[in-house]
N, C-alpha and C positions, 0 to 999 in steps of 0.2 A: 654414816651410810648415805644420808640424803643431803643434798646441797641446800644451802639457805635460800637459793634462788628457785622460785617456783617454776616448773615447766609450763609452757603455754597450754591453753585449753585445747588447741588443735593437736598438740603433741600428746597430751593426756588421752584424748580420744583415740589416737592411733595406737598408743600403747594398750589401751583397753581392748580394742578389736584384735590386736595381736595376742593378748592374753586369752581371749575366748577361743581363738583359733588353736592356740597351744593347748588349751584345756580339752577341746574336742579331740585333738590328736592324741594327747596323753591318756585320755579316757578310753580311747579305742585301744591303745597299747595295753592298758590295764585289763581290758576284756580278753585280749589275746594272751596275756600272761596268765590270767585266771584259767583259761582253757588248757594251757600247757601244764599248769600246776595240778589241775584236777586229775590228770593221768598218773601223777606220782605222789600226790599228797592227799591221803584219805580225809584229813580234817577239813579240807576245802569242800568236800561233798556234804558236810553237815550244815544245818541251818546256822548254828553258832559260829562255825568256821567261816562260812561265807559272809556273815555279818561282820565278823572281825576283820576279814580281808578288805571288804569294801569300805568299812569305816576308816581303816588305815589309809586306803587309797584316797578317800575324800579329804582327809586331813592333809595329806601330802600334796595332792594335785589340785584341790579346791581351796581349802582354808588358808594355808600358808601363802600361796600366791595372791589370794584375795586381800589378805592383810597388807602385803607389799603394795598392791595397787591402791588401796585406800590411803596408805601413808604417802605413796608417791604423788597422789593427787592433792596432797596437802591437808588431808582430813584426819581426824582422830578416830580410831577404831571404836573407842568407847562412845563417843558422841554419835557415830554412825549407827551403832546398835541401839542405843537408848537415849537419843538426843532430846526427844519430847518428854512429856510428862507420863507417868505411869497410867494415870486415868485415861489419857488420850490413846495410849497403846492398847489398853484393855477395851475401850469403847470401839475403836476401829477394828482391832484384831479379832476380838471375840464376836463383835456384832456382825462383821462381814463374813467371818468364818461360819457362823451359825446360819446366816442367810444362804450361803452357797451350799452348806451341808444339808439343810432342809430340802433344797431343790434336788439334791442327789438322792436323798431318801424317798422323796416323792416319786421320782422316776423309777426307782427300784420297786416301790410298792405297786405302782401302776402296771409295771411289767410282770408282776406276780412273783418276783424274786424274794427269797427269804432274807430277812435282816437279822444278823447275829454277829457276835464278836468272837474272834479267835486270837487270844493273846499269844504271840510268838515272836521270834527274832525278827521276822519280816514285818510284823506289826510295829515293833519298836523302831525299826528303821524308817518305816513309812510315816509314823506319827511324831517322831522326835528327831532322829538323826538327819534325815533328808531335808525337813523344813529348815532346820538351823543352818545346815551347810549351803543349801541352794539359795536361801534368802540372803545370807551373808555375801555369797558370791555375786548373785545377779542384782538384787535390789540394793545391796550395800556397796560392793565394789564397782560393778558395771554401770548400773543406773546412776549412782552418785557421780561417777567419773564422766559419763556422757552428758549429764546435766550441766557440767561446767562449760560445755561447748554448744549444746543444743537446748531448745526449749523442752519442757517436760513431755509434751505429747509426742514429739519426735524421739526423744531419748527413751521414753517408756515403751513405745512401739518397737523400737530397735531392740531394746532389752528383752521384751517378751518374745521376739523372734529368735534371738540368740539363746534364750532359755529353752525354747522349743528345740533348737538345733542340738543342744546338749543332750537331749533324750535320744537322738538318732543312733549313736553307737550301741546303747543298751537294747533298743528295739531291734536293731539289725542282728545282733548276736543272739537275741532271744527268739528270732524268727517272727516278730510281730510288726515289723516296719510297715509293710504294705497295709495291714489291717488298720494300724493307727493313723495312717495317712488318708484313708478313705472313709472311715466311720465318722459320723457327725458328732457324736458325744463320747467322751472318754478317751478320745484320741488326740491327734495333732491340734485340731481346732480348739478343743477344750483346754489343752495345755497352754496354747497361745493366749486365749482369753483370760485364763486364770493368772498367767504371768502379768498381763496388763492390769488386772484388778489388784493383785498384790502390790504392784508398783504404785497404784493410786492410794492404797492403804498406807504405804510407807510415806508418800508425799504428805497426806493429810495429817498423819500422826507424828511426822518428823522422827520416825523410829523404825528401824529394821525389825525390832522386837515385835511390833504390831504385825508386820508381814509374816513373821515366823508363827505367830498365834493363828492368823487366818489360814495360813498354809497347813499348819498342823491339824486344825479343826476340820478343814476340808478333807485332808487325807484320812482322818479318823472316820468320818462319815463314809468315805469311799471304801474303807476296809470292812464296814458292817455288812 
């Protein structure tokens, strides 16, 4: 499937950008399909049905193309996910995740909001499915590919911006795009900054697994 000759770093970068553009387009189509199906499929109106649909879409549109991009750029999927030590992944992933999470809880407490947990399909998606899929795609496939062409600061900033862009289709269809673009916390600025931090975690730990841990813990605290 893959040639023994490695593509150039500039070609890998171009393929990577095309991959993100195709992802945003296909994700928009997935939202359009969901809206069309909801009028005819009752199961898609349930929490479990929606979670099943979006999980299937993420595997098809995010995970499988990400695996292709990782391999196309000459890297091993296994090494990309857990190339560093377990200790390093835990220290960076859990440590940074808790730091971000405590800041989130602090803001909620200062604003007088209740802190509680509601285990649901949405909670499962936010704390498990989304972190795995998004980190494999952006910190694994995209950041790793761009770093073959650019230095880390440039590649990570570009990846964080592309990570932010991937949220636009969902925000648009949910009617929250404007709010997320203008609010200082919890919106576009926070998503961009979190994406940059997750990239730094992956760099220092040499493991996408650490990014998944930090992302998951952050989402856990956000769900409280």
